[in-house]
BADRENVEX-577422 format. One record per residue: residue number from 1; residue in one letter; x, y, z of N, C-alpha, C in turn. Coordinates in steps of 0.1 Angstrom, whole numbers, plus 5000, padded with zeros to 4 digits. Atoms other than C-alpha are relative to their C-alpha. Example, Ala and Ser with C-alpha at 12.3 -4.5 7.8 and 13.67 -1.06 7.14 Angstrom:
REM BADRENVEX-577422
R    n  res  n_c1  n_c2  n_c3  ca_c1  ca_c2  ca_c3  c_c1  c_c2  c_c3
R    1    a  5009  4988  5000   5123   4955   5078  5009  5012  5000
R    2    s  4991  4989  5000   5137   4989   5071  4992  5011  5008
END
This chain:
REM BADRENVEX-577422
R    n  res  n_c1  n_c2  n_c3  ca_c1  ca_c2  ca_c3  c_c1  c_c2  c_c3
R    1    m  5003  4984  4997   4835   5040   5006  5001  4993  5018
R    2    r  5000  5007  4984   4844   5041   5048  4985  4999  5005
R    3    l  5008  4999  4993   4817   5039   5075  4994  5014  5003
R    4    r  5004  4984  4992   4818   5077   5083  4995  5011  4989
R    5    e  5007  4992  5011   4813   5088   5046  4984  4994  5001
R    6    i  5018  5001  5003   4780   5066   5046  4992  5005  5005
R    7    l  5013  4995  4985   4767   5079   5082  4996  5015  4992
R    8    e  5001  4985  5002   4774   5117   5067  4990  5002  4983
R    9    k  5008  4997  5014   4758   5110   5030  4988  4994  5011
R   10    v  5012  5005  4999   4727   5093   5049  4996  5012  5009
R   11    r  5010  4988  4993   4724   5127   5074  4997  5013  4991
R   12    s  5007  4997  5006   4729   5145   5043  4990  4999  4990
R   13    g  5013  5005  5012   4702   5130   5021  5005  4999  4988
R   14    e  4996  5003  5011   4725   5120   4997  4997  4986  4995
R   15    m  5003  5012  5001   4718   5085   5008  4990  4995  5004
R   16    s  5011  5006  4993   4688   5065   5020  5006  4991  5008
R   17    i  5000  5007  4992   4685   5044   5046  5003  4986  4996
R   18    e  5004  5014  5013   4679   5012   5023  5013  4997  4997
R   19    e  4985  5005  5007   4713   5021   5006  5013  5001  5005
R   20    a  4991  5000  4990   4732   5025   5036  5003  4986  5005
R   21    e  5004  5012  4995   4721   4991   5052  5008  4988  4989
R   22    e  4994  5010  5011   4733   4973   5015  5015  5008  5004
R   23    e  4986  5001  4995   4767   4992   5020  5002  4995  5012
R   24    i  4994  5006  4990   4771   4985   5056  4999  4982  5003
R   25    r  4999  5018  4997   4764   4947   5050  5015  4990  4996
R   26    f  4985  5008  5005   4802   4943   5036  5006  5000  5010
R   27    f  4995  5001  4989   4807   4946   5075  5004  4979  4997
R   28    r  5000  5015  4998   4804   4906   5073  5015  4996  4992
R   29    a  4992  5005  5007   4826   4880   5063  4996  4994  4989
R   30    s  5009  5014  5002   4824   4854   5039  5010  4989  4995
R   31    e  4992  5016  4999   4835   4820   5038  5003  4994  4979
R   32    v  4996  5004  5017   4851   4806   5004  5003  4984  5005
R   33    e  5002  5017  5000   4846   4765   5007  5008  4996  5008
R   34    g  4995  5010  4989   4864   4761   5036  5014  5006  5002
R   35    i  4986  4994  5000   4898   4778   5027  4999  5014  5006
R   36    a  4998  4989  4991   4893   4810   5040  4988  5010  5002
R   37    r  5011  4994  4995   4872   4837   5054  5006  5012  4995
R   38    i  4992  4986  5003   4875   4873   5037  4992  5010  5004
R   39    d  5002  4994  4995   4871   4898   5055  4994  5017  4992
R   40    l  5002  4993  5008   4847   4924   5034  4995  5013  5005
R   41    g  5005  4993  4991   4842   4946   5063  5015  5009  5005
R   42    r  4982  4995  4993   4879   4957   5066  5001  5015  4993
R   43    e  5004  4985  5006   4878   4985   5041  4989  5013  5007
R   44    l  5012  4989  4997   4843   5000   5051  5008  5004  5018
R   45    r  4996  4998  4987   4860   4997   5086  5010  5012  5004
R   46    k  4987  4996  4995   4895   5010   5084  5008  5008  4986
R   47    g  4995  4993  5013   4900   5022   5048  5011  4987  4990
R   48    v  4989  5013  5010   4922   4987   5039  4994  4994  4994
R   49    p  5010  5010  5006   4912   4966   5015  5006  4987  5004
R   50    e  4994  5010  4998   4915   4931   5018  5005  4993  4995
R   51    v  4988  5003  5015   4942   4913   5000  5005  4987  5003
R   52    i  4998  5013  5003   4953   4880   4991  5014  4999  5006
R   53    f  4984  5004  4996   4991   4868   5007  5001  4993  4989
R   54    g  5002  5016  5009   4997   4846   4972  5011  4992  4999
R   55    e  4988  5009  5000   5032   4833   4979  5001  4989  5003
R   56    v  4998  5013  4991   5023   4804   5002  4989  4995  4996
R   57    k  5011  5008  5003   4989   4799   4984  5000  4994  4985
R   58    r  5003  5007  5010   4979   4773   4955  4991  5006  4990
R   59    d  5006  4990  5011   4968   4789   4922  4986  5001  5004
R   60    e  5013  5001  4996   4934   4775   4928  4996  5004  5010
R   61    e  5001  4995  4987   4934   4782   4959  4994  5021  4998
R   62    i  5000  4985  4999   4940   4821   4955  4989  5003  4990
R   63    l  5011  4996  5007   4916   4816   4924  4988  5002  5006
R   64    k  5016  5001  4992   4885   4808   4944  5000  5011  5009
R   65    i  5005  4987  4987   4891   4840   4970  5001  5009  4992
R   66    a  5004  4986  5007   4895   4862   4939  4988  5002  4994
R   67    r  5012  5000  5005   4864   4853   4925  4990  5006  5004
R   68    k  5010  4995  4992   4846   4857   4954  4997  5015  5006
R   69    m  4996  4979  4995   4860   4893   4964  4998  5011  4986
R   70    l  5003  4994  5014   4854   4900   4926  4987  5007  5000
R   71    e  5014  4997  5000   4819   4892   4930  4999  5012  5012
R   72    e  5009  4992  4987   4812   4908   4966  5005  5014  5000
R   73    s  4992  4985  5000   4838   4941   4961  4998  5005  4989
R   74    g  4997  4993  5011   4844   4945   4924  5018  4998  4999
R   75    r  4988  4995  5001   4878   4947   4932  5011  4987  5009
R   76    c  4994  5010  4992   4909   4919   4943  5013  5005  5001
R   77    i  4984  5004  4996   4944   4924   4954  5009  4989  5002
R   78    i  4994  5014  4995   4971   4895   4956  5016  5010  4996
R   79    t  4991  4997  5004   5005   4902   4965  5012  4989  5000
R   80    r  4986  5007  5003   5039   4884   4961  4995  4987  4990
R   81    l  5002  5008  5015   5031   4867   4928  5012  5003  4995
R   82    t  4991  5000  5011   5057   4857   4898  4990  5008  4986
R   83    e  5008  4999  5012   5046   4870   4866  4995  4988  4992
R   84    e  5002  5013  5007   5044   4836   4855  4984  4996  5008
R   85    r  5013  5001  4998   5018   4829   4881  4984  5008  5001
R   86    a  5012  4990  4998   4995   4861   4881  4995  4998  4982
R   87    g  5008  5001  5010   4992   4858   4842  4992  4982  4999
R   88    k  5004  5011  4999   4982   4820   4851  4983  5000  5004
R   89    i  5012  4996  4995   4954   4835   4871  4992  5009  4991
R   90    t  5003  4997  5010   4944   4857   4847  4992  5001  4990
R   91    e  5002  5002  5013   4939   4840   4818  4986  4988  5003
R   92    a  5011  5011  4993   4914   4816   4844  4986  5008  5000
R   93    l  5005  4992  5000   4896   4848   4846  4990  5004  4990
R   94    p  5011  4993  5013   4864   4864   4824  5011  5012  4996
R   95    e  4996  4990  5007   4875   4885   4800  5002  5015  5001
R   96    d  5001  4989  4989   4863   4915   4815  5005  5006  5011
R   97    i  4992  4996  4987   4882   4919   4845  5011  5001  4996
R   98    i  4983  4988  5000   4911   4944   4845  5009  4994  5009
R   99    h  4989  5004  4989   4942   4932   4856  5007  5007  4998
R  100    e  4985  4998  5001   4971   4950   4861  5013  4995  5010
R  101    f  4985  5006  4995   5009   4936   4874  5010  5006  5001
R  102    d  4989  4990  4999   5035   4952   4888  5010  4996  5012
R  103    s  4991  5001  4989   5064   4940   4911  4994  4988  5004
R  104    g  5001  5009  4989   5047   4910   4926  4984  5001  5000
R  105    v  5011  5000  4993   5014   4926   4928  4990  4998  4989
R  106    l  5012  5000  5007   4982   4918   4912  4987  5006  5007
R  107    v  5012  4989  4995   4952   4942   4910  4986  4994  4990
R  108    l  5010  5005  5007   4920   4929   4895  4990  5005  5001
R  109    k  5008  4988  4993   4890   4950   4892  4990  4993  4986
R  110    k  5013  5004  5011   4851   4943   4875  5001  5011  4994
R  111    r  4997  4980  5010   4848   4975   4847  4989  5003  5010
R  112    g  5007  4987  4997   4833   4998   4859  5000  5001  5019
R  113    f  4990  4999  4986   4852   4994   4899  5003  5016  4998
R  114    e  4994  4983  5003   4852   5033   4907  5012  5001  5016
R  115    l  4996  4997  4988   4880   5040   4930  5006  5015  5005
R  116    r  5002  4989  4989   4879   5069   4957  5008  5004  4995
R  117    k  4988  4992  4996   4905   5095   4954  4996  5005  5016
R  118    s  5001  4999  4985   4912   5102   4994  5006  5018  5000
R  119    g  4991  4985  4992   4935   5134   4991  5011  4998  5004
R  120    g  4984  5005  4990   4961   5117   5009  5011  5001  4987
R  121    k  4986  5000  5005   4997   5121   4995  5012  4997  5007
R  122    v  4987  5005  4997   5026   5098   4996  5012  5000  4992
R  123    a  4991  5004  5007   5060   5100   4986  5005  4990  5006
R  124    i  4986  5006  4997   5084   5076   4981  5012  4995  4992
R  125    l  4981  5003  5004   5123   5070   4981  5006  4988  4999
R  126    t  4996  5009  5000   5143   5042   4972  5018  5008  5000
R  127    a  4985  5003  5004   5182   5040   4979  5003  4999  4989
R  128    g  4989  5007  5015   5193   5019   4950  4988  4998  4990
R  129    t  5008  5007  5007   5175   5006   4923  4995  4988  4999
R  130    s  4997  5016  4995   5177   4972   4936  4987  5002  5007
R  131    d  5012  5003  4988   5148   4983   4963  4988  5003  4994
R  132    i  5013  4999  5007   5125   4991   4934  4987  4993  5004
R  133    p  5014  5007  4999   5106   4963   4939  4988  4999  5006
R  134    v  5003  4993  4987   5096   4970   4976  4994  5011  4998
R  135    a  5009  4986  5005   5087   4999   4963  4992  5004  4998
R  136    k  5009  5002  5006   5067   4991   4942  4987  4994  5006
R  137    e  5007  5009  4991   5048   4970   4964  4994  5012  5005
R  138    a  5006  4984  4998   5038   5003   4983  4997  5007  4998
R  139    e  5003  4987  5009   5034   5026   4958  4983  4988  4997
R  140    v  5015  5006  5012   5004   5001   4943  4989  5003  5010
R  141    i  5012  4999  4985   4989   4994   4980  4992  5014  4998
R  142    a  5003  4986  4996   4990   5032   4985  4988  5002  4993
R  143    r  5003  4995  5013   4974   5040   4951  4986  4994  5000
R  144    e  5013  5006  4996   4947   5013   4958  4990  5008  5012
R  145    m  5009  5000  4985   4936   5029   4993  4997  5019  4994
R  146    g  5009  4992  5004   4930   5060   4971  5010  5014  4999
R  147    c  4995  4986  4997   4963   5084   4978  5009  5000  4985
R  148    d  4988  4993  5008   4986   5102   4954  5011  4997  4999
R  149    v  4993  5003  4990   5016   5088   4952  5012  5004  4988
R  150    m  4987  5000  5003   5051   5101   4941  5009  4994  5001
R  151    s  4991  5008  4994   5080   5082   4940  5015  5006  4993
R  152    f  4984  4996  5006   5124   5089   4931  5008  4990  5009
R  153    h  4993  5006  5005   5143   5064   4924  5017  5001  4999
R  154    d  4981  5001  5000   5184   5055   4931  5000  5017  5013
R  155    v  4999  4991  4995   5188   5084   4954  5005  5000  5016
R  156    g  4996  5003  4988   5207   5068   4984  5013  5007  5007
R  157    v  4986  4990  4993   5241   5082   5007  5010  4998  4993
R  158    a  4986  5004  5005   5263   5069   4983  4998  5013  4989
R  159    g  4997  4991  5010   5256   5096   4961  4988  5012  5006
R  160    i  5015  4997  4991   5237   5119   4988  4997  5013  4990
R  161    h  5004  4989  5008   5234   5151   4963  4986  4997  4996
R  162    r  5015  5007  5015   5206   5132   4941  4990  4998  5010
R  163    l  5018  5004  4999   5181   5131   4968  4998  5015  5006
R  164    f  5008  4986  4996   5175   5174   4976  4994  5001  4993
R  165    p  5014  4995  5006   5158   5179   4945  4987  4988  5000
R  166    a  5014  5008  5000   5135   5148   4952  4991  5007  5014
R  167    l  5011  4992  4985   5128   5164   4991  4999  5011  4995
R  168    r  5008  4985  5003   5125   5199   4979  4987  4998  4989
R  169    e  5011  5001  5003   5098   5187   4955  4986  4992  5012
R  170    i  5005  5007  4997   5085   5163   4980  4989  5011  5010
R  171    l  5005  4986  4987   5082   5198   5006  4985  5005  4991
R  172    e  5010  4994  5004   5066   5214   4977  4987  4993  4995
R  173    k  5009  5006  5002   5041   5193   4970  4991  4994  5013
R  174    d  5005  4998  4987   5031   5192   5007  4994  4984  5000
R  175    c  5000  5015  4997   5032   5153   5012  5001  4996  5011
R  176    d  5005  5003  4983   5016   5137   5045  5014  4989  5001
R  177    v  4996  5016  4993   5040   5107   5047  5014  4997  4990
R  178    i  4988  5003  5007   5073   5096   5034  5000  4984  5002
R  179    i  4995  5016  4996   5083   5058   5026  5011  5000  4995
R  180    v  4990  5000  5007   5118   5050   5021  5007  4989  5002
R  181    v  4999  5013  4999   5130   5022   5014  5012  4998  4994
R  182    a  4986  5003  5011   5167   5008   5010  5005  4988  5011
R  183    g  4995  5017  4999   5187   4977   5015  5015  5006  5005
R  184    m  4989  5002  4994   5225   4972   5024  5004  5007  5017
R  185    d  5001  4996  4981   5234   4999   5056  4988  5010  4998
R  186    g  5012  4991  4995   5200   5011   5053  4995  5009  5011
R  187    a  4997  4983  4995   5209   5049   5060  4989  5009  5001
R  188    l  5011  4987  5009   5185   5068   5037  4992  5002  5010
R  189    p  5016  4997  4996   5153   5066   5060  5005  5004  5014
R  190    s  4995  4993  4985   5178   5081   5091  4998  5015  4992
R  191    v  4993  4984  5004   5191   5111   5070  4986  5010  4994
R  192    v  5015  4995  5007   5154   5116   5052  4995  5007  5015
R  193    s  5006  4997  4988   5142   5116   5089  5008  5015  5007
R  194    g  4991  4991  4996   5167   5138   5099  4997  5019  4999
R  195    i  5004  4990  5005   5157   5166   5077  4984  5005  4993
R  196    v  5009  4990  4999   5120   5171   5073  4993  4999  5008
R  197    d  5008  5005  4987   5093   5175   5092  4990  4989  4999
R  198    i  5016  5007  5008   5067   5147   5077  5006  4986  5010
R  199    p  4997  5011  4991   5066   5115   5093  5008  4991  4989
R  200    v  4989  5007  5018   5092   5088   5072  4996  4984  5011
R  201    i  5002  5015  4999   5086   5048   5074  5011  4997  4990
R  202    g  4986  5006  5003   5117   5031   5069  4998  4987  4997
R  203    v  4998  5014  5008   5117   4995   5046  5011  4996  4994
R  204    p  4984  5010  5001   5151   4976   5056  4997  4987  4980
R  205    t  5003  5009  5007   5150   4955   5020  5012  4987  5003
R  206    s  4994  5004  4994   5167   4927   5019  5015  4998  4988
R  207    t  4985  4996  5006   5197   4939   4994  5010  5002  5010
R  208    g  4988  5001  4991   5231   4932   5005  5003  4986  5004
R  209    y  4995  5014  5003   5253   4902   5011  5008  4998  5012
R  210    g  4988  5002  4986   5281   4888   5040  4991  5003  5012
R  211    a  5002  5000  4990   5280   4895   5074  4988  5013  5000
R  212    g  5012  4988  5001   5247   4920   5084  4992  4997  4986
R  213    g  5007  5006  5014   5232   4904   5046  4986  5004  5002
R  214    k  5017  5000  4999   5196   4898   5036  4992  5008  5009
R  215    g  5011  4987  4994   5182   4935   5051  5006  4998  5017
R  216    v  4999  5000  4988   5194   4923   5085  5007  5012  5002
R  217    a  4990  4989  4997   5218   4952   5086  4995  5013  5002
R  218    a  5009  4992  5002   5194   4975   5072  4994  5004  5009
R  219    l  5007  5004  4986   5169   4964   5095  5002  5007  5011
R  220    y  4990  4995  4986   5194   4970   5129  5000  5013  4997
R  221    s  4992  4988  5004   5204   5004   5112  4989  5010  5001
R  222    m  5013  4992  4998   5169   5018   5110  4998  4998  5015
R  223    l  5003  5005  4985   5160   5001   5145  5008  5014  5007
R  224    q  4995  4995  4988   5189   5019   5163  5000  5015  4992
R  225    s  4999  4983  5007   5188   5055   5146  4997  5010  5007
R  226    c  5005  4988  4983   5193   5085   5165  4994  5012  4992
R  227    s  5013  4989  5004   5166   5106   5145  4991  4992  5004
R  228    p  5012  5001  4989   5137   5106   5164  4984  5002  4990
R  229    g  5012  4991  5009   5102   5103   5148  5002  4986  4988
R  230    l  5000  5011  5014   5116   5072   5123  4995  4990  5005
R  231    g  5007  5012  5000   5090   5043   5118  5006  4989  4993
R  232    v  4992  5009  5007   5103   5011   5108  4992  4985  4999
R  233    v  5005  5019  5004   5086   4977   5092  5010  4992  4994
R  234    n  4991  5010  5004   5100   4947   5086  5003  5000  4987
R  235    i  4994  5006  5014   5124   4932   5061  4993  5004  4986
R  236    d  5009  5006  5013   5108   4935   5023  4986  5000  5003
R  237    n  5011  4998  4996   5076   4949   5039  4991  5006  4992
R  238    g  5003  4992  5009   5064   4970   5011  4986  5000  4999
R  239    f  5014  4998  5001   5030   4963   5013  4996  5003  5016
R  240    g  5004  4996  4983   5027   4969   5055  5007  5021  4999
R  241    a  4998  4986  4994   5047   5004   5048  4991  5011  4989
R  242    g  5012  4993  5009   5021   5013   5020  4988  5001  5007
R  243    v  5010  5001  4995   4993   5003   5038  4998  5013  5015
R  244    l  4994  4992  4986   5006   5026   5071  5006  5013  4990
R  245    a  4997  4984  5006   5016   5056   5048  4987  5001  4994
R  246    a  5007  4994  5001   4983   5054   5032  4989  5000  5013
R  247    i  5011  5000  4986   4960   5053   5068  5003  5017  5001
R  248    i  4996  4990  5002   4983   5080   5076  4995  5016  4993
R  249    a  5002  4998  5008   4981   5098   5045  4983  5012  4997
R  250    n  5016  5000  5002   4941   5096   5043  4993  5005  5011
R  251    r  5011  4991  4986   4932   5105   5079  5003  5015  4999
R  252    v  4998  4988  4997   4953   5137   5074  4987  5009  4985
R  253    a  5004  4998  5016   4931   5141   5035  4990  5007  5006
R  254    r  5012  4998  4992   4902   5139   5058  4996  5013  5010
R  255    f  5000  4985  4992   4914   5169   5082  5000  5016  4991
R  256    r  4996  4986  5011   4923   5191   5051  4986  5005  4997
R  257    a  5016  4997  5008   4888   5188   5035  4993  5003  5012
R  258    r  5011  4995  4991   4870   5194   5066  5005  5017  5004
R  259    n  4996  4990  4999   4894   5223   5073  4999  5011  4993
R  260    g  4994  4994  5011   4893   5237   5041  5012  5001  4995
END
């Protein structure tokens, strides 16, 4: 629950001062055995949950942090894990913990955890099938921030006709923001940005080889876009794109709800 929601509930009488005080306590940080300080108030402050970057942490460190996050907030999100590591982590947790793993992202929830839908609408496009894992990272985090997400894969510029049915559906659904994930030449975000009146976030991926490979050419192409208004995150940063898209979409959703 966001801070504004808490204050509005107090004003309307839906929540007592004591209940609000209990919610606001999550502004504090929680230390985990000298290895981490969990920002429990981040989601309350700005609508973005605290997330564990799992790639360089040891499994035992992740478990200590995850247990604390589950205890305090009922949910824990861990990124950049292999399926094998995700399996080991879930096996070490109580059986009543619900777990979902997709494309390197492990989401853990206590039974009864309620994900509040925000009304935000995010669309995701990938240029090729190889870009899907990065897109999935963005999709998971946007969903965990309350957004509805629709995804369309393999609609890159090598077969530009594949793009238009997807864009038509995105416009019909009145999506608030589009994430476009592309490797190789990284051209798709510029094309999409030049067609629609919706904010576009480009995500270069490390798909590609040779000169400009590993996402470098895709990143430079997006940064040098002649389509004004295209935002770009770093190579393979699906998480960052998902967070930014959800922040935009959730803010739009609040104004949409307020204005009917």
